[in-house]
C-alpha positions, 0 to 999 in steps of 0.5 A: 179574417185572421185565423184565431190564435190556438191554445195548446194542451198536451191532451184534448178531452172531448166531452164532459160526461161520465167518460170525460170527467173520469179521464180528467181525474185519471190524467190529474191523478196519474200524470199531474204535469200533463196539461189538458182541457175538456171541451163540452158542447153543452152548458154543463157536465153530465152528458146523457144525464143532462140531455135526458129530462123525461119523467123517471130518468134513471140509470139502467146499470147499478152505480157501484159499477157505473160509478167510478172505482175511485169514488164510493157510491153511497146511494141506491144501486139504481139512481136518478139522473139528479143523483148521478149529476150530484155524484159527478159534481162532487168528483169535479169539486173534490179534484179541482177539475172545473178549471179544466172544463170549457162548456158550450164549446162545439167542435166543427173539425179535427185535423191531424198534421204529421208535420206538426205532430199535433191535432188541431180542433176548430171550435165554436162557442155556443154562447158567443158564436166566437170561433176558437182553435185548440191544438193538442198532442193527444186526442181523447174522444169521450163524447159517448156514442149517440147523437144528443140533439135528437133521437131515432123515430121511425116514419109511420104512415099518417103521423102528419095527421095525428091530432095529438102530440108526438114526443121523443124522450130525448127531447122531452118538452118541459111543459108537456101536460099528460095528466088524465090523458091517454098515452101510448109509449112505443117501445119496450126497452129501458126508456119505456120501462122507466117512463111508464111507471113514472107517468102511470099514476097521473095519466088516464092510462098509459099503454106500452106498444111493442113490436116485440118483447124485451127481457125485464129483470125485476129486483129490489133497488137495494143491495143486501150485502151493502146494507149489511156492511153499513150496519157493521160500520165498514168504511164506504171505500171498502163497501164500494169495492166489495159490493162492486166485485160482488156485482161484477161476479154475479153479472158474469155468472148471468151472462155465462148462464144466458149462453149455456143455460138460457132456459134457466135464466129465462125462467128466473126472469119470468119469475120476477114478473110473476112475483108482482103480476101473479102466477096466473098472469099470461106472460106470452106474448108480451114478455116472451122474447124470441131470442135468448137472454142477453142477446140484447140488453136486459131492462132493469126494473127496480122494485118491479115498478113497471109491473106494479103499474100494470097490476094497478090497472094504470098501465097495459102492454100491447104487442102488435105492429103499427098499421098507421096513425090516425087523427085520434090514435094508432091503428094496429096491424091486427085490426085493433086500435089504440086511442091516444092523446100523446104518443111517446116514441121510445124507439132508441137513438142514432149512433154518433161515430166520433161525435159526428166531427169531420176528421182529416188526417194529413189532408185526407178525410178520415174513413173511420169504417176502413180502420181496424180497432186496436183493443177497441180504443185506438185505430189503424192509421189514426195517430195519437187518438183514443175513443172510449166505447163502453160495455153493452152488458156491463157498466160503461164506466168500467171500460172508461176507467180501463181505457183511462189507465191505458192512455196514461200508461201509453203517454208514460211509455211514449215519454220513456221512448222519446216518442211524440207520435203513436199509431196502430198498424197491422203487422206482417203477421196480421196480414191474413187475419180475418176482419170482423164487424165491430160487434158480433151481431150474433152476440149483440144486435140492438137496432141502433147498432145494426143501423150504423154498423157500416159506419164503425171500424172492423175488429180483427180475429186475434189480439190486440185487434179484438173488441171483446166487450168482455170486462173479465178479459179486458181487466186482465188484458188491457193493463198487461198489454205489451206496448212494444209488440209491434202493433203500436208504431212510435215516432 
């Protein structure tokens, strides 16, 4: 069979989620003569917000910073998936991006040829099974960082004999009937904190079963400054930027206080729980993590809804370990037992490195873990490629926007130099530099990251090889990055 004829573009964007749609906007805005295509495996845009359909699905970042800097957000700070999809749809419509997007296009391989100076993607159309080929000068990986097909569920003894239903939030059945039933949600992160209040009023009872507690941040789902500015008829563009700056300022203060005054931050977080459950409510062991605040992500609780479900008696928390599943529930290590008709495993996800796509560089399979990251977005030995990996402690989109600006600036710079290839490479002065994990586990260590750290690149001890996860540093360093400091090799 003859190979399919290739379609060629200046830039190939992988993924039509929050990063890919943002990248498409910035390319169209900053480089209107650049040809590009967005390849998306799903049937429509949205990424995370289309994959997840479990009850109550909402953001765990405020939309003033999770939303794009170029489009004002006018809804509540914490938004539902439906609201976020509507917002993204407006970005696509207002900027004529739909004509650039190809849905149901799954990438089966990515190959770089130095001889041809281009990437070749082998693609399968999900609706027709047709094999397609795309070539491009620059590859922009915007596919996110977890596997959409299925989530992470540990194996517990006896799961096969459980007589009820076991469900992961990432693959939520449309026909799941939980009305009046006993539900156990395993986990205590943002997903569990979202699911439980959304289900609680309809279940017989819902129990959050956690091995260890999470820090929760209860706050009203409104922003006082935004409301005041709207009362003053301040234009939405101004409101968006002012409130965005205010939120970023406050978030940075919390992060720094968590490092330097963890007991103070811990007590403030506890006070948010006590406001709903009462001063006499015993927080230990269910809400008192052993680690300092922000060593893992804080779970936002808009309007304290999780705690209201507990106060109303519709939900409860159990801190224990699972001994085994039985036919009718879960036996715990303490000897206690939980009856269950439905068990929801809100136990996280599996990291997806470069979309789990097989990469080949000049005929050699790519060992991504052997590379070193350039500012956490490009990688030694990989030509003409950028990967969007957002922030853990701040909104993903903040870094996606910074990377988009960088990519556009880099493409401009290559044009000015007459270069068609750019590849990060360690310089002679970097020869003795310490190489560190992609993320410092002493600083941030959620399970999905620790399970997959061996698949990820290294970072260097010095710039421009740092992956700081620090928006306040990146917002100055990335726009000012010297593109001719020798770390980027042009050809």
